[in-house]
C-alpha positions as CSV (number, residue, x, y, z in Angstrom):
1,M,-38.4,-32.6,11.4
2,D,-39.0,-29.6,14.0
3,D,-35.4,-29.2,14.3
4,M,-34.9,-29.2,10.3
5,A,-37.3,-26.6,10.1
6,E,-36.4,-24.3,13.3
7,N,-32.5,-24.7,12.6
8,G,-31.8,-25.8,9.2
9,I,-28.3,-27.4,8.5
10,A,-27.6,-26.5,11.9
11,S,-29.9,-29.1,13.1
12,H,-27.4,-31.7,11.9
13,W,-25.1,-30.6,14.5
14,L,-27.3,-30.3,17.1
15,Y,-28.7,-33.9,16.4
16,K,-24.5,-35.4,16.6
17,S,-24.2,-33.7,19.3
18,G,-27.5,-35.6,21.2
19,N,-28.3,-32.2,22.8
20,S,-30.8,-30.7,21.8
21,K,-30.1,-27.4,23.7
22,E,-28.4,-24.7,20.8
23,T,-24.4,-23.9,22.2
24,A,-23.0,-20.7,21.0
25,P,-21.2,-22.1,18.3
26,Q,-23.8,-24.2,16.5
27,R,-25.9,-20.7,17.2
28,K,-23.1,-18.8,15.6
29,A,-22.9,-21.6,12.9
30,R,-26.8,-21.5,12.4
31,K,-26.8,-17.7,12.5
32,W,-23.6,-17.9,9.3
33,V,-25.5,-20.8,7.3
34,A,-29.1,-18.5,6.9
35,G,-27.3,-15.9,6.3
36,L,-25.1,-17.6,3.3
37,V,-29.0,-18.5,2.3
38,E,-29.9,-15.0,2.6
39,M,-27.2,-13.5,0.2
40,R,-28.2,-16.3,-2.2
41,N,-31.2,-15.1,-2.8
42,N,-30.6,-11.8,-3.8
43,Y,-28.0,-12.3,-6.3
44,E,-29.4,-13.6,-9.8
45,N,-25.8,-15.6,-10.9
46,S,-23.6,-17.4,-9.3
47,E,-20.5,-15.6,-9.4
48,D,-21.6,-12.8,-7.8
49,Y,-22.9,-15.0,-5.3
50,I,-19.1,-16.2,-4.5
51,D,-17.8,-12.8,-5.2
52,S,-19.2,-11.9,-2.3
53,I,-18.7,-14.8,-0.1
54,K,-15.1,-14.4,-0.6
55,T,-15.2,-11.1,1.4
56,N,-17.7,-11.8,3.9
57,I,-16.9,-15.2,5.4
58,F,-15.4,-14.7,8.7
59,P,-14.8,-10.9,8.3
60,D,-13.5,-9.2,11.1
61,E,-16.5,-7.3,12.9
62,I,-18.1,-4.5,15.0
63,Y,-21.3,-4.1,17.2
64,V,-23.1,-1.0,17.1
65,F,-26.5,-0.2,18.8
66,T,-30.2,0.8,17.1
67,P,-31.8,3.5,19.2
68,Q,-34.6,0.9,20.7
69,G,-31.8,-0.7,22.4
70,K,-31.1,-3.7,20.1
71,I,-27.3,-4.9,19.0
72,L,-26.2,-5.6,15.2
73,E,-23.2,-6.7,13.9
74,L,-21.7,-5.5,10.9
75,P,-18.3,-5.8,9.0
76,E,-15.2,-3.3,10.1
77,G,-15.8,-0.8,8.1
78,S,-19.5,-0.7,7.5
79,T,-20.8,3.0,7.3
80,P,-24.5,4.2,8.4
81,I,-25.8,3.2,5.2
82,D,-24.7,-0.5,5.5
83,F,-26.6,-0.1,9.0
84,A,-29.6,1.2,7.5
85,Y,-30.0,-1.9,5.3
86,S,-29.3,-4.4,7.8
87,V,-32.4,-2.9,9.8
88,H,-34.3,-3.2,6.4
89,T,-34.2,-2.1,2.6
90,D,-36.4,0.1,2.9
91,I,-34.8,2.3,5.7
92,G,-32.1,2.2,3.2
93,N,-33.4,3.1,0.1
94,Y,-35.3,6.2,1.9
95,C,-32.2,7.0,4.2
96,K,-31.4,10.6,3.9
97,G,-28.8,10.8,6.3
98,C,-27.6,9.7,10.6
99,R,-27.2,10.7,13.4
100,I,-24.4,9.2,15.6
101,N,-24.2,9.2,19.2
102,R,-27.1,11.7,18.9
103,K,-24.7,13.8,16.6
104,L,-25.7,13.9,13.0
105,A,-23.2,12.6,10.7
106,P,-22.4,12.0,7.5
107,L,-23.8,8.4,6.0
108,S,-20.3,7.9,4.6
109,V,-18.1,7.3,7.7
110,P,-17.0,4.0,9.5
111,L,-18.8,2.6,12.4
112,E,-16.8,2.0,15.7
113,S,-18.3,-0.8,18.1
114,G,-20.3,0.7,21.1
115,Q,-22.2,3.4,19.2
116,T,-25.5,4.1,18.6
117,V,-26.9,4.5,15.2
118,E,-30.2,5.9,14.1
119,I,-31.1,6.6,10.4
120,L,-32.8,9.7,9.6
121,T,-35.7,8.5,6.6
122,D,-37.6,10.6,4.0
123,R,-41.0,10.3,2.3
124,L,-39.3,9.5,-1.1
125,P,-36.5,7.5,-2.2
126,Q,-33.5,8.9,-1.5
127,T,-31.1,5.9,-2.9
128,S,-27.5,7.5,-5.1
129,P,-25.0,5.4,-7.3
130,A,-22.9,7.9,-5.2
131,W,-23.9,5.4,-1.7
132,L,-21.4,2.2,-4.0
133,D,-18.6,4.5,-3.1
134,F,-18.5,3.2,0.6
135,A,-21.2,0.8,1.6
136,V,-19.2,-2.1,2.4
137,T,-22.1,-5.1,2.8
138,S,-23.1,-7.5,0.1
139,R,-26.6,-7.0,0.8
140,A,-26.2,-2.9,0.8
141,R,-24.3,-3.2,-2.4
142,N,-26.5,-5.5,-3.8
143,S,-30.0,-3.5,-2.3
144,I,-28.6,-0.3,-4.2
145,R,-27.8,-1.7,-7.4
146,H,-31.5,-3.2,-7.0
147,Y,-33.4,-0.9,-6.5
148,L,-30.7,1.6,-9.4
149,S,-31.6,-1.3,-12.1
150,N,-35.5,-0.7,-11.7
151,T,-34.9,3.3,-12.3
152,K,-37.0,4.5,-14.5
153,A,-34.4,6.1,-17.9
154,S,-35.9,9.5,-16.9
155,E,-35.1,9.3,-12.9
156,A,-31.6,8.2,-14.3
157,I,-30.7,10.9,-16.0
158,K,-32.1,13.0,-13.5
159,V,-29.7,11.7,-10.6
160,G,-26.8,11.1,-13.1
161,K,-27.3,14.9,-14.0
162,K,-27.2,16.4,-10.6
163,L,-24.5,14.1,-9.6
164,L,-22.2,14.7,-13.0
165,E,-22.8,19.0,-12.3
166,Q,-20.9,18.7,-8.4
167,A,-18.4,16.7,-10.4
168,L,-18.0,19.0,-13.2
169,S,-17.6,22.0,-10.9
170,E,-14.4,21.4,-9.4
171,Y,-13.1,22.3,-13.0
172,N,-15.8,25.2,-13.7
173,I,-17.1,23.1,-16.5
174,K,-21.0,23.6,-16.4
175,L,-23.4,21.9,-18.2
176,N,-25.8,23.8,-20.6
177,R,-26.6,25.3,-24.5
178,R,-23.1,27.1,-24.5
179,N,-20.9,24.4,-23.6
180,N,-23.4,21.3,-25.3
181,D,-22.0,21.4,-28.5
182,H,-18.2,21.4,-27.3
183,L,-19.0,18.5,-25.0
184,S,-21.1,16.2,-27.6
185,G,-17.5,15.5,-29.6
186,V,-15.9,15.2,-26.1
187,I,-18.6,12.7,-24.8
188,Q,-18.6,10.2,-28.1
189,K,-14.9,10.1,-27.1
190,L,-16.7,8.1,-23.6
191,G,-17.7,5.4,-25.9
192,V,-21.3,7.1,-25.5
193,D,-23.7,8.0,-27.9
194,S,-25.3,10.9,-26.5
195,L,-25.1,13.3,-23.3
196,N,-28.2,11.7,-21.9
197,E,-26.9,8.4,-22.0
198,L,-23.7,9.2,-20.1
199,L,-26.0,10.9,-17.9
200,E,-28.5,7.9,-17.3
201,D,-25.0,5.4,-17.1
202,I,-23.6,7.9,-14.3
203,G,-27.4,7.7,-12.5
204,L,-27.5,3.9,-12.6
205,G,-23.9,3.6,-10.6
206,K,-22.8,2.2,-14.0
207,R,-19.8,5.2,-14.5
208,A,-18.6,7.2,-11.0
209,G,-19.5,10.9,-11.7
210,N,-15.6,12.3,-10.3
211,I,-14.2,10.2,-12.9
212,V,-16.3,10.9,-15.9
213,A,-16.0,14.6,-15.1
214,T,-11.8,14.1,-14.9
215,Q,-11.9,12.3,-18.2
216,I,-14.4,15.3,-19.9
217,S,-12.0,17.5,-18.1
218,N,-9.3,16.4,-19.8
219,L,-10.2,16.1,-22.9
220,M,-11.7,19.1,-23.6
221,N,-8.3,21.0,-22.9
222,E,-7.2,18.5,-25.8
223,T,-9.6,19.7,-27.8
224,D,-9.2,23.7,-27.1
225,K,-5.1,23.0,-27.7
226,A,-6.3,21.9,-31.0
227,A,-8.3,24.3,-31.7
228,S,-5.7,27.1,-31.2
229,L,-2.8,25.9,-33.4
230,P,-2.6,27.8,-36.6
231,V,-4.3,26.5,-39.5
232,A,-2.0,25.6,-42.6
233,L,-3.0,27.8,-45.7
234,E,-2.3,26.1,-49.0
235,I,-2.1,27.9,-52.2
236,S,-3.2,26.8,-55.4
237,G,-0.9,26.6,-58.7
238,T,2.5,26.9,-57.0
239,E,3.2,23.0,-57.2
240,G,6.9,22.1,-57.8
241,L,8.0,25.8,-57.1
242,A,10.7,25.5,-54.4
243,I,10.7,27.1,-51.0
244,K,13.2,29.2,-49.3
245,Y,13.7,31.2,-46.1
246,G,14.8,34.8,-45.7
247,Q,18.0,34.9,-44.3
248,C,17.7,38.8,-42.8
249,C,15.1,37.0,-40.6
250,N,15.3,32.9,-40.5
251,P,11.0,32.2,-39.5
252,I,10.5,29.8,-38.1
253,P,6.8,27.9,-37.6
254,G,4.4,30.3,-35.4
255,D,5.8,33.3,-36.7
256,S,3.9,35.9,-38.4
257,V,5.3,36.2,-42.2
258,M,4.4,37.2,-45.6
259,A,5.1,35.3,-48.7
260,T,6.7,36.9,-52.6
261,L,6.9,35.3,-55.8
262,H,11.0,36.2,-56.6
263,L,11.8,34.0,-60.2
264,V,11.0,30.4,-59.3
265,A,10.3,29.7,-55.5
266,W,8.8,31.6,-52.9
267,W,10.8,33.5,-50.2
268,F,9.5,33.4,-46.5
269,I,9.9,36.6,-44.5
270,K,9.1,38.1,-41.4
271,R,6.4,40.4,-41.4
272,D,8.5,42.6,-39.0
273,V,11.5,43.4,-41.3
274,K,11.8,46.0,-44.0
275,T,11.5,44.1,-46.9
276,Y,7.9,43.5,-45.7
277,F,7.1,46.7,-45.9
278,R,8.9,47.6,-49.2
279,L,6.9,44.8,-50.9
280,G,3.9,45.5,-49.0
281,K,3.3,48.7,-51.2
282,I,4.0,46.8,-54.6
283,P,0.5,45.0,-55.5
284,G,0.6,41.6,-56.6
285,S,3.8,41.0,-55.0
286,A,3.5,39.2,-52.4
287,F,0.6,37.1,-50.6
288,P,0.6,37.8,-46.5
């Protein structure tokens, strides 16, 4: 009973071996099973749990140190964010920076075995949806999503606005009142009803700010290009009349032209030919 309480499923191997002393492989197996149980408690549905297991069973590992000399085992490619959440969820949520081997380093840099990692924390939570771009471990990613899902909408909008403004600066686009009318039409094409809804999605990690910025830039360029095209002019009362183009200048779409009614047809000529200047002096003979 004591063995089962202390070692869980792994106690079965201890019992079969007839030896109460735990070997290194058994210790690793017990640790692995305990890790699976801990992971299961962090997921709301089985599909996410199984997907997490697929990416976390026996990965290549690295071994890094805390400032106190404790060794932490992490999957290869883990970052300081993964390290922070492996120490404690609150350490991860309040993380504002890190030192690797006593030198300041980005939170996104991959760690290497043998490094000493120190996490710098703030008084207020610093959890950002941008961390999902480089967090590797399921514990870190799940903790980040859990925190963001419980974030108030107003706070998510503030975070999303900051992230989107940073991303839009690459395209020289600003989120201000001058651009809001322009942006509103563009944003609806992204499948949201308002700018705040889009910002909230970014703040909650449902959308990536840099991808949204690229989409907005492309859509705004398309809108500007369409707006710059000349608008067709409809002339009432001309139904049934033929349209002919002056052979003296052969105008094409896009040319600046003038129309003149001659017998039963409209004739179109360029504005820079002699006929234009002559007709322009006769009231009612031409339509500019």
